[in-house]
mmCIF file of the N, C-alpha and C atoms, coordinates in Angstrom:
data_MODEL
# 
_entry.id   MODEL 
# 
loop_
_atom_site.group_PDB 
_atom_site.id 
_atom_site.type_symbol 
_atom_site.label_atom_id 
_atom_site.label_alt_id 
_atom_site.label_comp_id 
_atom_site.label_asym_id 
_atom_site.label_entity_id 
_atom_site.label_seq_id 
_atom_site.pdbx_PDB_ins_code 
_atom_site.Cartn_x 
_atom_site.Cartn_y 
_atom_site.Cartn_z 
_atom_site.occupancy 
_atom_site.B_iso_or_equiv 
_atom_site.pdbx_formal_charge 
_atom_site.auth_seq_id 
_atom_site.auth_comp_id 
_atom_site.auth_asym_id 
_atom_site.auth_atom_id 
_atom_site.pdbx_PDB_model_num 
ATOM 1   N N  . MET A 1 1  ? -31.848 -1.948 90.031  1.00 0.00 ? 1  MET A N  1 
ATOM 2   C CA . MET A 1 1  ? -30.175 -1.660 91.228  1.00 0.00 ? 1  MET A CA 1 
ATOM 3   C C  . MET A 1 1  ? -29.255 -1.198 90.619  1.00 0.00 ? 1  MET A C  1 
ATOM 4   N N  . ALA A 1 2  ? -28.194 -0.468 90.930  1.00 0.00 ? 2  ALA A N  1 
ATOM 5   C CA . ALA A 1 2  ? -27.104 -0.260 90.894  1.00 0.00 ? 2  ALA A CA 1 
ATOM 6   C C  . ALA A 1 2  ? -25.665 -0.799 91.566  1.00 0.00 ? 2  ALA A C  1 
ATOM 7   N N  . THR A 1 3  ? -25.103 -1.054 91.243  1.00 0.00 ? 3  THR A N  1 
ATOM 8   C CA . THR A 1 3  ? -23.574 -1.782 91.903  1.00 0.00 ? 3  THR A CA 1 
ATOM 9   C C  . THR A 1 3  ? -23.007 -1.950 91.462  1.00 0.00 ? 3  THR A C  1 
ATOM 10  N N  . VAL A 1 4  ? -22.374 -1.751 92.672  1.00 0.00 ? 4  VAL A N  1 
ATOM 11  C CA . VAL A 1 4  ? -20.236 -1.919 93.209  1.00 0.00 ? 4  VAL A CA 1 
ATOM 12  C C  . VAL A 1 4  ? -19.346 -2.556 92.450  1.00 0.00 ? 4  VAL A C  1 
ATOM 13  N N  . ALA A 1 5  ? -19.458 -1.785 91.387  1.00 0.00 ? 5  ALA A N  1 
ATOM 14  C CA . ALA A 1 5  ? -18.246 -2.713 90.658  1.00 0.00 ? 5  ALA A CA 1 
ATOM 15  C C  . ALA A 1 5  ? -17.031 -3.144 91.052  1.00 0.00 ? 5  ALA A C  1 
ATOM 16  N N  . GLU A 1 6  ? -16.215 -2.101 91.550  1.00 0.00 ? 6  GLU A N  1 
ATOM 17  C CA . GLU A 1 6  ? -14.766 -2.025 92.127  1.00 0.00 ? 6  GLU A CA 1 
ATOM 18  C C  . GLU A 1 6  ? -14.181 -0.899 92.973  1.00 0.00 ? 6  GLU A C  1 
ATOM 19  N N  . ASN A 1 7  ? -13.891 -0.844 93.756  1.00 0.00 ? 7  ASN A N  1 
ATOM 20  C CA . ASN A 1 7  ? -13.550 -0.331 95.162  1.00 0.00 ? 7  ASN A CA 1 
ATOM 21  C C  . ASN A 1 7  ? -12.455 -0.623 95.177  1.00 0.00 ? 7  ASN A C  1 
ATOM 22  N N  . ARG A 1 8  ? -11.320 1.315  94.533  1.00 0.00 ? 8  ARG A N  1 
ATOM 23  C CA . ARG A 1 8  ? -10.243 1.734  94.657  1.00 0.00 ? 8  ARG A CA 1 
ATOM 24  C C  . ARG A 1 8  ? -9.313  3.208  94.626  1.00 0.00 ? 8  ARG A C  1 
ATOM 25  N N  . TYR A 1 9  ? -9.118  3.366  95.265  1.00 0.00 ? 9  TYR A N  1 
ATOM 26  C CA . TYR A 1 9  ? -8.485  4.597  95.874  1.00 0.00 ? 9  TYR A CA 1 
ATOM 27  C C  . TYR A 1 9  ? -7.839  5.012  96.150  1.00 0.00 ? 9  TYR A C  1 
ATOM 28  N N  . GLY A 1 10 ? -6.911  5.736  96.173  1.00 0.00 ? 10 GLY A N  1 
ATOM 29  C CA . GLY A 1 10 ? -5.812  6.323  96.552  1.00 0.00 ? 10 GLY A CA 1 
ATOM 30  C C  . GLY A 1 10 ? -4.828  7.367  95.950  1.00 0.00 ? 10 GLY A C  1 
ATOM 31  N N  . LYS A 1 11 ? -4.148  8.510  96.495  1.00 0.00 ? 11 LYS A N  1 
ATOM 32  C CA . LYS A 1 11 ? -3.147  8.949  95.885  1.00 0.00 ? 11 LYS A CA 1 
ATOM 33  C C  . LYS A 1 11 ? -1.281  8.768  94.797  1.00 0.00 ? 11 LYS A C  1 
ATOM 34  N N  . GLU A 1 12 ? -2.319  10.369 94.178  1.00 0.00 ? 12 GLU A N  1 
ATOM 35  C CA . GLU A 1 12 ? -0.304  9.339  92.552  1.00 0.00 ? 12 GLU A CA 1 
ATOM 36  C C  . GLU A 1 12 ? 0.040   11.169 93.465  1.00 0.00 ? 12 GLU A C  1 
ATOM 37  N N  . GLY A 1 13 ? 1.777   10.167 93.507  1.00 0.00 ? 13 GLY A N  1 
ATOM 38  C CA . GLY A 1 13 ? 2.405   11.242 92.916  1.00 0.00 ? 13 GLY A CA 1 
ATOM 39  C C  . GLY A 1 13 ? 2.866   11.642 95.211  1.00 0.00 ? 13 GLY A C  1 
ATOM 40  N N  . VAL A 1 14 ? 2.435   10.499 95.090  1.00 0.00 ? 14 VAL A N  1 
ATOM 41  C CA . VAL A 1 14 ? 3.801   11.165 96.804  1.00 0.00 ? 14 VAL A CA 1 
ATOM 42  C C  . VAL A 1 14 ? 4.492   10.478 96.757  1.00 0.00 ? 14 VAL A C  1 
ATOM 43  N N  . ARG A 1 15 ? 5.780   10.975 96.686  1.00 0.00 ? 15 ARG A N  1 
ATOM 44  C CA . ARG A 1 15 ? 7.052   11.205 96.738  1.00 0.00 ? 15 ARG A CA 1 
ATOM 45  C C  . ARG A 1 15 ? 8.068   10.430 98.903  1.00 0.00 ? 15 ARG A C  1 
ATOM 46  N N  . LEU A 1 16 ? 8.644   9.659  98.359  1.00 0.00 ? 16 LEU A N  1 
ATOM 47  C CA . LEU A 1 16 ? 9.835   9.091  99.784  1.00 0.00 ? 16 LEU A CA 1 
ATOM 48  C C  . LEU A 1 16 ? 10.914  9.453  99.146  1.00 0.00 ? 16 LEU A C  1 
ATOM 49  N N  . VAL A 1 17 ? 11.383  9.305  100.312 1.00 0.00 ? 17 VAL A N  1 
ATOM 50  C CA . VAL A 1 17 ? 13.147  10.389 100.329 1.00 0.00 ? 17 VAL A CA 1 
ATOM 51  C C  . VAL A 1 17 ? 13.539  8.936  101.627 1.00 0.00 ? 17 VAL A C  1 
ATOM 52  N N  . ARG A 1 18 ? 14.882  9.133  101.306 1.00 0.00 ? 18 ARG A N  1 
ATOM 53  C CA . ARG A 1 18 ? 15.471  7.802  102.472 1.00 0.00 ? 18 ARG A CA 1 
ATOM 54  C C  . ARG A 1 18 ? 16.447  8.555  102.002 1.00 0.00 ? 18 ARG A C  1 
ATOM 55  N N  . VAL A 1 19 ? 16.700  9.842  103.259 1.00 0.00 ? 19 VAL A N  1 
ATOM 56  C CA . VAL A 1 19 ? 18.656  9.649  103.551 1.00 0.00 ? 19 VAL A CA 1 
ATOM 57  C C  . VAL A 1 19 ? 19.464  8.576  103.817 1.00 0.00 ? 19 VAL A C  1 
ATOM 58  N N  . HIS A 1 20 ? 20.723  8.078  103.775 1.00 0.00 ? 20 HIS A N  1 
ATOM 59  C CA . HIS A 1 20 ? 21.617  7.126  104.077 1.00 0.00 ? 20 HIS A CA 1 
ATOM 60  C C  . HIS A 1 20 ? 22.716  7.714  104.618 1.00 0.00 ? 20 HIS A C  1 
ATOM 61  N N  . ARG A 1 21 ? 23.139  8.442  105.807 1.00 0.00 ? 21 ARG A N  1 
ATOM 62  C CA . ARG A 1 21 ? 24.413  8.623  106.481 1.00 0.00 ? 21 ARG A CA 1 
ATOM 63  C C  . ARG A 1 21 ? 24.934  8.074  107.352 1.00 0.00 ? 21 ARG A C  1 
ATOM 64  N N  . SER A 1 22 ? 26.104  8.577  106.399 1.00 0.00 ? 22 SER A N  1 
ATOM 65  C CA . SER A 1 22 ? 27.628  8.110  106.865 1.00 0.00 ? 22 SER A CA 1 
ATOM 66  C C  . SER A 1 22 ? 28.584  8.961  107.536 1.00 0.00 ? 22 SER A C  1 
ATOM 67  N N  . PRO A 1 23 ? 28.833  8.486  108.434 1.00 0.00 ? 23 PRO A N  1 
ATOM 68  C CA . PRO A 1 23 ? 30.336  9.521  108.293 1.00 0.00 ? 23 PRO A CA 1 
ATOM 69  C C  . PRO A 1 23 ? 31.883  9.209  107.498 1.00 0.00 ? 23 PRO A C  1 
ATOM 70  N N  . TYR A 1 24 ? 31.905  8.143  107.269 1.00 0.00 ? 24 TYR A N  1 
ATOM 71  C CA . TYR A 1 24 ? 33.156  7.796  106.424 1.00 0.00 ? 24 TYR A CA 1 
ATOM 72  C C  . TYR A 1 24 ? 32.908  7.917  104.486 1.00 0.00 ? 24 TYR A C  1 
ATOM 73  N N  . ASN A 1 25 ? 31.723  7.554  104.259 1.00 0.00 ? 25 ASN A N  1 
ATOM 74  C CA . ASN A 1 25 ? 31.691  8.224  102.129 1.00 0.00 ? 25 ASN A CA 1 
ATOM 75  C C  . ASN A 1 25 ? 30.529  8.258  102.200 1.00 0.00 ? 25 ASN A C  1 
ATOM 76  N N  . GLY A 1 26 ? 30.441  9.992  103.347 1.00 0.00 ? 26 GLY A N  1 
ATOM 77  C CA . GLY A 1 26 ? 29.388  10.799 102.902 1.00 0.00 ? 26 GLY A CA 1 
ATOM 78  C C  . GLY A 1 26 ? 28.074  10.246 103.321 1.00 0.00 ? 26 GLY A C  1 
ATOM 79  N N  . ASN A 1 27 ? 27.030  11.202 102.553 1.00 0.00 ? 27 ASN A N  1 
ATOM 80  C CA . ASN A 1 27 ? 25.275  10.585 102.613 1.00 0.00 ? 27 ASN A CA 1 
ATOM 81  C C  . ASN A 1 27 ? 25.555  10.499 101.361 1.00 0.00 ? 27 ASN A C  1 
ATOM 82  N N  . THR A 1 28 ? 24.517  10.112 101.681 1.00 0.00 ? 28 THR A N  1 
ATOM 83  C CA . THR A 1 28 ? 23.398  9.036  100.004 1.00 0.00 ? 28 THR A CA 1 
ATOM 84  C C  . THR A 1 28 ? 21.955  9.357  100.125 1.00 0.00 ? 28 THR A C  1 
ATOM 85  N N  . PHE A 1 29 ? 21.855  9.459  98.837  1.00 0.00 ? 29 PHE A N  1 
ATOM 86  C CA . PHE A 1 29 ? 19.712  9.939  98.895  1.00 0.00 ? 29 PHE A CA 1 
ATOM 87  C C  . PHE A 1 29 ? 19.230  9.732  98.149  1.00 0.00 ? 29 PHE A C  1 
ATOM 88  N N  . ASP A 1 30 ? 18.413  8.501  98.580  1.00 0.00 ? 30 ASP A N  1 
ATOM 89  C CA . ASP A 1 30 ? 17.044  8.280  97.445  1.00 0.00 ? 30 ASP A CA 1 
ATOM 90  C C  . ASP A 1 30 ? 15.585  9.065  97.086  1.00 0.00 ? 30 ASP A C  1 
ATOM 91  N N  . GLU A 1 31 ? 15.207  9.060  95.703  1.00 0.00 ? 31 GLU A N  1 
ATOM 92  C CA . GLU A 1 31 ? 13.613  9.660  95.836  1.00 0.00 ? 31 GLU A CA 1 
ATOM 93  C C  . GLU A 1 31 ? 12.721  8.724  94.614  1.00 0.00 ? 31 GLU A C  1 
ATOM 94  N N  . TRP A 1 32 ? 12.182  8.775  94.996  1.00 0.00 ? 32 TRP A N  1 
ATOM 95  C CA . TRP A 1 32 ? 10.721  7.936  94.591  1.00 0.00 ? 32 TRP A CA 1 
ATOM 96  C C  . TRP A 1 32 ? 10.122  8.890  94.192  1.00 0.00 ? 32 TRP A C  1 
ATOM 97  N N  . THR A 1 33 ? 8.840   8.769  94.098  1.00 0.00 ? 33 THR A N  1 
ATOM 98  C CA . THR A 1 33 ? 7.873   9.369  93.055  1.00 0.00 ? 33 THR A CA 1 
ATOM 99  C C  . THR A 1 33 ? 6.708   7.513  92.985  1.00 0.00 ? 33 THR A C  1 
ATOM 100 N N  . VAL A 1 34 ? 5.446   7.737  94.259  1.00 0.00 ? 34 VAL A N  1 
ATOM 101 C CA . VAL A 1 34 ? 5.293   6.015  93.864  1.00 0.00 ? 34 VAL A CA 1 
ATOM 102 C C  . VAL A 1 34 ? 3.799   7.060  93.694  1.00 0.00 ? 34 VAL A C  1 
ATOM 103 N N  . ARG A 1 35 ? 2.453   6.141  93.120  1.00 0.00 ? 35 ARG A N  1 
ATOM 104 C CA . ARG A 1 35 ? 1.465   5.759  93.848  1.00 0.00 ? 35 ARG A CA 1 
ATOM 105 C C  . ARG A 1 35 ? 0.663   5.020  94.430  1.00 0.00 ? 35 ARG A C  1 
ATOM 106 N N  . VAL A 1 36 ? 0.093   5.175  95.403  1.00 0.00 ? 36 VAL A N  1 
ATOM 107 C CA . VAL A 1 36 ? -0.478  4.313  96.289  1.00 0.00 ? 36 VAL A CA 1 
ATOM 108 C C  . VAL A 1 36 ? -2.118  3.972  96.049  1.00 0.00 ? 36 VAL A C  1 
ATOM 109 N N  . LEU A 1 37 ? -2.740  2.508  96.134  1.00 0.00 ? 37 LEU A N  1 
ATOM 110 C CA . LEU A 1 37 ? -3.612  2.109  95.754  1.00 0.00 ? 37 LEU A CA 1 
ATOM 111 C C  . LEU A 1 37 ? -4.051  1.479  96.658  1.00 0.00 ? 37 LEU A C  1 
ATOM 112 N N  . ILE A 1 38 ? -5.812  1.488  97.443  1.00 0.00 ? 38 ILE A N  1 
ATOM 113 C CA . ILE A 1 38 ? -5.939  0.674  98.355  1.00 0.00 ? 38 ILE A CA 1 
ATOM 114 C C  . ILE A 1 38 ? -7.341  0.315  97.401  1.00 0.00 ? 38 ILE A C  1 
ATOM 115 N N  . GLU A 1 39 ? -7.256  -1.218 98.380  1.00 0.00 ? 39 GLU A N  1 
ATOM 116 C CA . GLU A 1 39 ? -8.741  -1.730 97.016  1.00 0.00 ? 39 GLU A CA 1 
ATOM 117 C C  . GLU A 1 39 ? -9.112  -2.455 98.981  1.00 0.00 ? 39 GLU A C  1 
ATOM 118 N N  . GLY A 1 40 ? -10.397 -2.660 98.584  1.00 0.00 ? 40 GLY A N  1 
ATOM 119 C CA . GLY A 1 40 ? -10.868 -4.172 99.555  1.00 0.00 ? 40 GLY A CA 1 
ATOM 120 C C  . GLY A 1 40 ? -12.948 -3.603 98.858  1.00 0.00 ? 40 GLY A C  1 
ATOM 121 N N  . ASP A 1 41 ? -13.323 -3.514 100.492 1.00 0.00 ? 41 ASP A N  1 
ATOM 122 C CA . ASP A 1 41 ? -14.115 -3.872 100.192 1.00 0.00 ? 41 ASP A CA 1 
ATOM 123 C C  . ASP A 1 41 ? -15.551 -2.468 100.925 1.00 0.00 ? 41 ASP A C  1 
ATOM 124 N N  . PHE A 1 42 ? -15.330 -2.234 100.289 1.00 0.00 ? 42 PHE A N  1 
ATOM 125 C CA . PHE A 1 42 ? -15.925 -0.433 100.266 1.00 0.00 ? 42 PHE A CA 1 
ATOM 126 C C  . PHE A 1 42 ? -16.933 0.118  99.876  1.00 0.00 ? 42 PHE A C  1 
ATOM 127 N N  . ASN A 1 43 ? -17.481 -0.842 99.935  1.00 0.00 ? 43 ASN A N  1 
ATOM 128 C CA . ASN A 1 43 ? -19.425 -0.438 99.637  1.00 0.00 ? 43 ASN A CA 1 
ATOM 129 C C  . ASN A 1 43 ? -20.373 0.179  101.139 1.00 0.00 ? 43 ASN A C  1 
ATOM 130 N N  . SER A 1 44 ? -20.153 -0.343 102.065 1.00 0.00 ? 44 SER A N  1 
ATOM 131 C CA . SER A 1 44 ? -20.077 0.648  102.822 1.00 0.00 ? 44 SER A CA 1 
ATOM 132 C C  . SER A 1 44 ? -20.129 2.127  102.307 1.00 0.00 ? 44 SER A C  1 
ATOM 133 N N  . SER A 1 45 ? -19.347 2.921  101.963 1.00 0.00 ? 45 SER A N  1 
ATOM 134 C CA . SER A 1 45 ? -18.701 3.632  102.594 1.00 0.00 ? 45 SER A CA 1 
ATOM 135 C C  . SER A 1 45 ? -20.174 4.400  101.602 1.00 0.00 ? 45 SER A C  1 
ATOM 136 N N  . TYR A 1 46 ? -21.171 3.842  100.405 1.00 0.00 ? 46 TYR A N  1 
ATOM 137 C CA . TYR A 1 46 ? -21.479 4.200  99.850  1.00 0.00 ? 46 TYR A CA 1 
ATOM 138 C C  . TYR A 1 46 ? -22.538 4.227  99.736  1.00 0.00 ? 46 TYR A C  1 
ATOM 139 N N  . THR A 1 47 ? -23.184 3.348  100.441 1.00 0.00 ? 47 THR A N  1 
ATOM 140 C CA . THR A 1 47 ? -24.320 2.777  100.629 1.00 0.00 ? 47 THR A CA 1 
ATOM 141 C C  . THR A 1 47 ? -25.153 2.460  101.917 1.00 0.00 ? 47 THR A C  1 
ATOM 142 N N  . ASP A 1 48 ? -24.473 2.894  103.078 1.00 0.00 ? 48 ASP A N  1 
ATOM 143 C CA . ASP A 1 48 ? -24.710 3.003  104.035 1.00 0.00 ? 48 ASP A CA 1 
ATOM 144 C C  . ASP A 1 48 ? -23.948 4.283  104.872 1.00 0.00 ? 48 ASP A C  1 
ATOM 145 N N  . ALA A 1 49 ? -23.077 5.027  104.107 1.00 0.00 ? 49 ALA A N  1 
ATOM 146 C CA . ALA A 1 49 ? -22.155 6.784  104.395 1.00 0.00 ? 49 ALA A CA 1 
ATOM 147 C C  . ALA A 1 49 ? -21.476 6.251  105.502 1.00 0.00 ? 49 ALA A C  1 
ATOM 148 N N  . ASP A 1 50 ? -20.075 4.707  105.815 1.00 0.00 ? 50 ASP A N  1 
ATOM 149 C CA . ASP A 1 50 ? -20.206 4.613  106.393 1.00 0.00 ? 50 ASP A CA 1 
ATOM 150 C C  . ASP A 1 50 ? -18.791 4.810  106.453 1.00 0.00 ? 50 ASP A C  1 
ATOM 151 N N  . ASN A 1 51 ? -17.250 6.046  106.107 1.00 0.00 ? 51 ASN A N  1 
ATOM 152 C CA . ASN A 1 51 ? -16.270 6.117  106.641 1.00 0.00 ? 51 ASN A CA 1 
ATOM 153 C C  . ASN A 1 51 ? -15.200 5.413  107.347 1.00 0.00 ? 51 ASN A C  1 
ATOM 154 N N  . SER A 1 52 ? -15.439 4.637  108.211 1.00 0.00 ? 52 SER A N  1 
ATOM 155 C CA . SER A 1 52 ? -15.103 3.609  108.657 1.00 0.00 ? 52 SER A CA 1 
ATOM 156 C C  . SER A 1 52 ? -13.602 2.659  108.093 1.00 0.00 ? 52 SER A C  1 
ATOM 157 N N  . LYS A 1 53 ? -14.606 2.004  106.866 1.00 0.00 ? 53 LYS A N  1 
ATOM 158 C CA . LYS A 1 53 ? -13.430 1.297  106.769 1.00 0.00 ? 53 LYS A CA 1 
ATOM 159 C C  . LYS A 1 53 ? -12.297 2.045  105.682 1.00 0.00 ? 53 LYS A C  1 
ATOM 160 N N  . LEU A 1 54 ? -12.368 3.025  105.197 1.00 0.00 ? 54 LEU A N  1 
ATOM 161 C CA . LEU A 1 54 ? -11.607 4.591  104.048 1.00 0.00 ? 54 LEU A CA 1 
ATOM 162 C C  . LEU A 1 54 ? -10.003 4.923  105.628 1.00 0.00 ? 54 LEU A C  1 
ATOM 163 N N  . LEU A 1 55 ? -9.288  5.035  104.419 1.00 0.00 ? 55 LEU A N  1 
ATOM 164 C CA . LEU A 1 55 ? -7.851  5.944  104.990 1.00 0.00 ? 55 LEU A CA 1 
ATOM 165 C C  . LEU A 1 55 ? -7.801  6.935  104.389 1.00 0.00 ? 55 LEU A C  1 
ATOM 166 N N  . PRO A 1 56 ? -7.490  7.876  104.961 1.00 0.00 ? 56 PRO A N  1 
ATOM 167 C CA . PRO A 1 56 ? -7.555  9.564  104.520 1.00 0.00 ? 56 PRO A CA 1 
ATOM 168 C C  . PRO A 1 56 ? -5.974  9.593  103.789 1.00 0.00 ? 56 PRO A C  1 
ATOM 169 N N  . THR A 1 57 ? -6.913  9.941  102.798 1.00 0.00 ? 57 THR A N  1 
ATOM 170 C CA . THR A 1 57 ? -5.585  10.374 102.063 1.00 0.00 ? 57 THR A CA 1 
ATOM 171 C C  . THR A 1 57 ? -4.399  10.847 102.180 1.00 0.00 ? 57 THR A C  1 
ATOM 172 N N  . ASP A 1 58 ? -4.112  12.565 103.000 1.00 0.00 ? 58 ASP A N  1 
ATOM 173 C CA . ASP A 1 58 ? -3.064  12.901 103.737 1.00 0.00 ? 58 ASP A CA 1 
ATOM 174 C C  . ASP A 1 58 ? -2.757  11.033 104.831 1.00 0.00 ? 58 ASP A C  1 
ATOM 175 N N  . THR A 1 59 ? -3.343  10.630 105.692 1.00 0.00 ? 59 THR A N  1 
ATOM 176 C CA . THR A 1 59 ? -2.778  9.955  106.343 1.00 0.00 ? 59 THR A CA 1 
ATOM 177 C C  . THR A 1 59 ? -1.392  8.808  104.869 1.00 0.00 ? 59 THR A C  1 
ATOM 178 N N  . MET A 1 60 ? -1.797  8.671  103.455 1.00 0.00 ? 60 MET A N  1 
ATOM 179 C CA . MET A 1 60 ? -0.554  7.754  102.852 1.00 0.00 ? 60 MET A CA 1 
ATOM 180 C C  . MET A 1 60 ? 0.418   8.914  102.349 1.00 0.00 ? 60 MET A C  1 
ATOM 181 N N  . LYS A 1 61 ? 0.332   9.442  102.291 1.00 0.00 ? 61 LYS A N  1 
ATOM 182 C CA . LYS A 1 61 ? 0.921   10.452 102.272 1.00 0.00 ? 61 LYS A CA 1 
ATOM 183 C C  . LYS A 1 61 ? 2.170   10.508 103.187 1.00 0.00 ? 61 LYS A C  1 
ATOM 184 N N  . ASN A 1 62 ? 1.465   10.894 104.537 1.00 0.00 ? 62 ASN A N  1 
ATOM 185 C CA . ASN A 1 62 ? 2.341   11.350 105.108 1.00 0.00 ? 62 ASN A CA 1 
ATOM 186 C C  . ASN A 1 62 ? 3.324   10.173 106.031 1.00 0.00 ? 62 ASN A C  1 
ATOM 187 N N  . THR A 1 63 ? 2.326   8.327  105.243 1.00 0.00 ? 63 THR A N  1 
ATOM 188 C CA . THR A 1 63 ? 3.470   7.031  107.027 1.00 0.00 ? 63 THR A CA 1 
ATOM 189 C C  . THR A 1 63 ? 4.244   6.762  105.670 1.00 0.00 ? 63 THR A C  1 
# 
């Protein structure tokens, strides 16, 4: 019988941008590229076709 050893999924290359606006010092711009990994008990998505515990990757990009 097959078993699920580890449950992890995510999105790589998510771009985050933050702008600090200041009328006195000008605007500053910070940028990061990150990897989002979600770990948990997702066995039911494989064994019972229940995806209710999964987070869509587009949600990871837009949050």
